[in-house]
N, C-alpha and C positions, 0 to 999 in steps of 0.2 A: 046702788052706791057700793063702792068697793070697801073692803075691810083693811084698815091700816094697822101697822105694828107700832106699838109704843116703845120708842127708843130712849125714854127718859132715864132709864136705869143705867144707861151706858155712859161712863165718864167721858168717853171720847166724843159724845154728842152734846155735852154740856157747854155752856158759854164760859169762856175763860175771863175771869174778872180783871186780869192784867192787860187784856187787849180789847177792851170795849170801845176804844176811841181810835181804832186803826185808820179810819178814813179822815181823821182830823190832823194826823201827825205829819210833820215834815218828813222828807224822804229818809234822812239820816235817823230820825227818831223811829220811823216805821221799821226799817231793817234792824235797828238795834233792839227794838221791843220783841220782834219775832225771834231774833237770834238769842235773846235772853231765855226764851222758852226752850230753845234747842239745847241749851246747856243741861236741861233736865233729862235728856235722853240717855246720856251715858250713865247717869246715876241710877236710872230705872233698870238699865241692863245690868249694871253692877249688882243690884239687889237680887237679880235672877241667876247669878253665877252658879249657885249650888244645883239648880235644876238644869242649867245648860251643861254642867259637868256630867250629870247623870245621863243626859241625852247623848253626849259625846261617847261615854262608855258603852251605852247601848248600841249606838251606831257603829262604832269601831268593832265591837264584837260581832255584829251581824255581817258587816262587810268583810271581816277577816275570814269568815266561813262561807264566802260566796254570795252573800245577800246583797241587796241593793237598797238605795235610799231614794224615796220619792217625796216630792213636794207637791202639795195641792193648795191652790189659792185662787182668788178672784181679784180682778182689777189690779191695783198697785201691788198688793201682796203677792198675787200670782206672778206678776212681772218680775218682782224681786227674786222669787224662787227660780224662775227661768234664767235670770242673770247668773245666779250662783251656780246652778247646774251646768250652764254653758261654759263657765270658767274652769271647772274641775279637770276636764281632759287635758287642755294645754298646760295648766299649772302643775298638775300632779301625775300626768301620764296615765290616767285611768281610762278605761273604755267608756264610751258614751252611755252605755247602759247602766253603769254603776250608780250614777246620780241623775235622776230624771225629774222633770218638773211638768206639771199639768196645770193649765190655766183655763178657767171657765170661759167658754166661747172659742177655745182652740187657739192655734197660732195666730189667726187674724186679730185676735183680741190683744196681742202684744203691741200692735201699732195703732189700733183704733178701738175705742171703748165699745164693748158689747155688754152693757150694763145688766140687761135682763138675765143673762146667763148665770149670774151669781145666785139668783133666786131658785135655780132648778136643782132640787135635791136629787132627783133621779139621774140627772146628767152627771153629777159627782159620783154616784154609785156606778154608773155605766163606765165612766172613765177609769175608775178603780178596777173594774172587771177587765177592761180592755188592756190594762197595764200588766195583767197576769201576775198580780201580787201574790206572794206566797207567805207562809209563816216564818220564812227565813229573812224577810225584808223588814225595813223600818219605814214607816209612813208618817210624814210630818204635815200637819194642817196649819196654814198661816192665815189668820183672819183677825183683824183688829177687834171687831165686835165679839168674836168667838161664837157667833151664831149663824154665819153665812151658810145658807142651805146647801150650796154646791160643795163646800168644804166639809160640812157635817155629813153629807151623804157619802162622800168619798171615804172619810175616816171611819164611819160606822161600817161600811162595807169591808174596809181593810181589817177592822177589828174582828168582824165575823169570820174572816178568812184565817185569822190567827196571827196577823202581822203585829209587830210592836208599833205603838202609836205615840206621837208627840204633838202637843198643841202649842203654837206660838201665838199668844193673844195679848191684847192691851186693856182688857176689861176683866174684872173679877167675876167669879161664879158663872162662867160661860157654859154654853151647851157643849163645846168642844172639851172643856176641862172634865166634864162628867163622863166622857167616853174614852179619854186618852190615858195611857199609862203614866205619862209625864206631862205636866203643864208648865210652860215657860211664860210667866206673866211679866210683861214690862209695862208697868203702870206709869205712863208719861203724863197723865192728867189731861185736862181739856186741851184741845188744839188751839193754836193762836187764831186760826180761822175756823170758826165753829164747824165741827164735823168733818174737816178736811184731813182725813187720816193718811193722806199721802205725805203729810208733814212729819210731825214727831213720831207718830205710830210707825210709819213706814221706815223712818230712819232707825228706829229701835229694831225693827225686824231685820233690816240689812245688817246691822251690827251683830245680831244674834246668829244669823246665817253665816256671817264671816267667821265667827267663833266656832260654830258647829261643824262646818265643812273643813276648815283649816285644821282645827284641833283633832278631828277624826283622822285626817290624812297624816298628821304628825304621828299619831298612835299606830297607824298602819305602816310606818317606816318610809313614808314618801318625803320626809324631810330629814336632813342631817344638819345638826346644829340649828341654824336658822336659814338654811339654803334649800331651794326647791330642786332636789337632785333627780327628780323624775319628770321634770318638765319636758315637753316635746318641742324641739327647736324647729318650729314650722315657719318661722319668719326671721328676718334679719335681726330684730331686737332679741328674740328668744335664743337665736343661735349665738349671738354675742354674749348673752347672759350665761349660756351653757359653757362656752369656752372660758369665761371668767371664773365660773364655779370650779371647773376642772383644774384650771391653772392654780387657783387659790388652794384647793384642798390637796392636790398632788404636789404642790410646790414646784411647778415646771413653767416653762415659758408659754406664752399664748400660742406660739407656733407648734410646740409639742402637744399642747392641749387640743388644738384643732386637729392635729394628726390622729390623736387618740380618739377624738369624737368620731372621725370618719371610720377609723378601724373598729370602733364599737358599734357601728351602724346606727349612729345618732342616739345612743343610749348613754346619758351622762353618768349614771351610776356605774355602769359597766366600764366606761372609760377610766373612771377614778380607780376602780379596783385593778384594772390592767396596769396602770402606771405605778400605783403604790405597791402592789403585790408582785409586780413584774410578771404578769400572766398574759397569755394570749386571749383572744376573744372567747373561745370555747371554754377555757379554764375559768375565766372570770365569770362567765354566765353560769357555769355549773356551781361555782362557789356561792354566788348570790342566791341561786335556787335552793341550795342546802341551808342557807341562812334566811329563808322565807322572804328574800328580797330586801332585807334590812341591811343597809350599808354599814352601820356601826358594828353589827355582828360579823360581817365579812372582813372588816378591817381589824 
């Protein structure tokens, strides 16, 4: 007979007293009841803002000095990490290596569940080693329970290497919290569907990663006012957005903005400096380099 693990201490595994009759409700009452639970997600994330702020400061300092940010997760948590990492290059113009995500079970697990992989502690440590993590990096473990062996294995290995570590969890007193430098706890309470952490817990994790990556990039100078000035115009939508940003900030026509974008070799920030400071591409690039790539300093 196998040995089971007692999950009774996990709030995310408890039955929610507000949703005991889901299978008896009308459709409107059903979706209303579940949505009422979702309102609690933002409140839980709001309570964790001090810790999120600490993680942003830690991440921006690491990345500013050439470090990288890694996400480790399993199941839904890992897929959310992959999603956030994949969005960073087109949104903020960073290299693919700056923000990386590892999912228990590998890339195949993104599209098809590989549930047993999350129980493999050694696999987590192995993936952390293969990532070539250094003490200049920040490593973030995402696990609703805070005890997922794959994630714990990865974070323990990262900690031994000397990397800075952050836990994003939905349960108190977790294994991850015991080994990480910063713990971001979003206590969303029991799920509407008992144990289905792809719901409130995952929504909280997505909100936290939105804050973590976006605010880190703001502090790295990837944003001017509230505009993504380092975006890569790799498709029609992004190119139109780039032209709009240049036109708006430099106060020129869209035609002139598009011309500057071409002259800047598709670098929005450089195009803005060229137009406002009346510089050529080489001069604008040099000025931005002298200002550590921060547009506000260059202007």
